[in-house]
ZAMARGU-4260 file (C-alpha; in steps of 0.2 Angstrom, whole numbers, plus 5000, padded with zeros to 4 digits):
<rodrens>
0) 5123/4812/4762 | 5104/4813/4761 | 5090/4817/4773 | 5074/4808/4777 | 5061/4818/4787
5) 5047/4808/4795 | 5032/4817/4802 | 5015/4811/4810 | 5000/4822/4805 | 4994/4835/4818
10) 4981/4831/4830 | 4965/4824/4821 | 4947/4825/4828 | 4949/4806/4832 | 4965/4810/4842
15) 4956/4823/4852 | 4941/4812/4855 | 4952/4797/4859 | 4944/4785/4847 | 4952/4772/4835
20) 4953/4779/4817 | 4963/4768/4805 | 4957/4771/4787 | 4942/4782/4792 | 4945/4799/4785
25) 4944/4813/4798 | 4951/4831/4798 | 4963/4840/4808 | 4958/4850/4823 | 4963/4868/4825
30) 4977/4862/4837 | 4982/4849/4823 | 4984/4863/4810 | 4994/4873/4823 | 5005/4858/4826
35) 5008/4855/4807 | 5012/4874/4805 | 5025/4873/4820 | 5032/4857/4812 | 5035/4866/4796
40) 5044/4880/4804 | 5055/4867/4813 | 5059/4859/4797 | 5062/4875/4788 | 5076/4879/4801
45) 5086/4864/4795 | 5086/4872/4777 | 5084/4854/4770 | 5079/4855/4752 | 5067/4841/4747
50) 5063/4834/4730 | 5048/4824/4734 | 5034/4823/4748 | 5025/4806/4752 | 5009/4804/4761
55) 4994/4793/4763 | 4976/4794/4755 | 4969/4801/4771 | 4965/4820/4773 | 4974/4822/4790
60) 4990/4818/4783 | 4987/4827/4766 | 4982/4843/4775 | 4997/4842/4787 | 5009/4839/4771
65) 5001/4854/4763 | 5004/4865/4778 | 5021/4860/4780 | 5026/4863/4762 | 5019/4880/4763
70) 5029/4883/4779 | 5045/4877/4771 | 5042/4887/4755 | 5043/4872/4745 | 5024/4871/4739
75) 5029/4867/4722 | 5036/4850/4726 | 5028/4834/4719 | 5017/4825/4732 | 5015/4807/4730
80) 4999/4799/4739 | 4998/4781/4742 | 4987/4769/4752 | 5002/4760/4758 | 5006/4775/4769
85) 4988/4774/4777 | 4987/4771/4795 | 4985/4754/4801 | 4967/4748/4799 | 4959/4745/4816
90) 4945/4734/4810 | 4930/4733/4821 | 4938/4744/4834 | 4936/4759/4822 | 4926/4773/4829
95) 4926/4766/4846 | 4933/4775/4861 | 4949/4768/4867 | 4945/4769/4886 | 4929/4760/4883
100) 4937/4746/4874 | 4948/4743/4889 | 4933/4741/4899 | 4926/4728/4887 | 4941/4718/4882
105) 4953/4722/4896 | 4969/4733/4897 | 4981/4720/4892 | 4972/4714/4876 | 4970/4732/4871
110) 4988/4735/4874 | 4992/4720/4863 | 4981/4727/4849 | 4988/4744/4849 | 5007/4741/4853
115) 5012/4724/4848 | 5018/4719/4831 | 5008/4703/4827 | 4991/4705/4837 | 4976/4708/4825
120) 4961/4718/4831 | 4943/4711/4829 | 4940/4711/4810 | 4926/4721/4801 | 4913/4709/4794
125) 4914/4719/4778 | 4922/4734/4771 | 4913/4749/4764 | 4914/4754/4746 | 4926/4768/4744
130) 4931/4775/4727 | 4949/4778/4733 | 4952/4759/4736 | 4939/4751/4724 | 4949/4759/4709
135) 4965/4751/4716 | 4957/4734/4716 | 4947/4735/4732 | 4962/4733/4743 | 4955/4739/4760
140) 4958/4726/4773 | 4945/4721/4787 | 4958/4724/4800 | 4978/4724/4802 | 4991/4720/4814
145) 5006/4731/4814 | 5015/4717/4805 | 5003/4718/4791 | 5004/4736/4789 | 5023/4734/4789
150) 5022/4722/4775 | 5011/4733/4764 | 5022/4748/4767 | 5039/4741/4763 | 5036/4739/4744
155) 5033/4758/4743 | 5049/4761/4753 | 5059/4750/4742 | 5052/4755/4726 | 5048/4774/4728
160) 5057/4782/4743 | 5074/4772/4745 | 5079/4774/4726 | 5077/4793/4727 | 5087/4794/4743
165) 5101/4783/4735 | 5101/4796/4720 | 5105/4810/4733 | 5087/4817/4734 | 5080/4822/4751
170) 5063/4815/4755 | 5049/4820/4767 | 5036/4807/4772 | 5020/4813/4781 | 5010/4799/4788
175) 5003/4791/4803 | 5008/4784/4820 | 5008/4765/4815 | 5015/4766/4798 | 5029/4777/4804
180) 5032/4765/4818 | 5033/4751/4805 | 5045/4761/4794 | 5056/4766/4810 | 5056/4747/4814
185) 5063/4743/4797 | 5076/4758/4796 | 5083/4754/4814 | 5081/4735/4813 | 5070/4735/4829
190) 5065/4718/4835 | 5047/4713/4835 | 5047/4714/4854 | 5056/4731/4854 | 5043/4740/4843
195) 5031/4740/4858 | 5040/4754/4866 | 5042/4765/4851 | 5030/4780/4850 | 5028/4794/4837
200) 5021/4810/4843 | 5009/4821/4832 | 5018/4835/4824 | 5036/4831/4829 | 5048/4829/4815
205) 5061/4815/4815 | 5076/4819/4804 | 5087/4804/4798 | 5104/4807/4790 | 5110/4793/4778
210) 5127/4789/4770 | 5127/4784/4751 | 5122/4766/4756 | 5107/4772/4766 | 5116/4768/4783
215) 5110/4779/4797 | 5123/4792/4801 | 5112/4802/4813 | 5094/4804/4820 | 5087/4818/4829
220) 5070/4825/4834 | 5065/4843/4831 | 5057/4851/4845
</rodrens>
């Protein structure tokens, strides 16, 4: 049996200010750091020994992963950073207040953009040059649906995370609300319609226990 622990980063400045973030790089708040520390202590209580940590290229997830690794006293673990675990790109909504967008576009439309599987937010006219992505072939999108984030996430799961689990190595993934929702959709075979009701809270570890065929034996939230 192997364990996979999923963790959404602690509260970011964008979470605090209720604005869309996506691929924008924002730091954790003091509360977010405290949430990461608490999450680490909860994971430590499970006594799970990991062999790898996976996170995005965004500082709110990276900082959370670093804090957790310190709390579980496994700082020496290799940490794999990938754009495929980045938050869903919110396109032209990026940086806007969520309540204000409801006034402009209507609550129903905003709910579709935020929660549905296929709705694509308004696209950016162009992406900004960012060394992280230019060096990867300038892969930054102008906006994404959850489905698009799902499709760019799955190759990383298939090629990097799942094989390690199949080899009996416990894995820790520290990422973002939307990409973790996408991964949960895949793991639990949730329908396109059903994913609308799935929420991933900041700083709340989710522990999956798998058999040797990566079938879920158990799932629990640490709180």
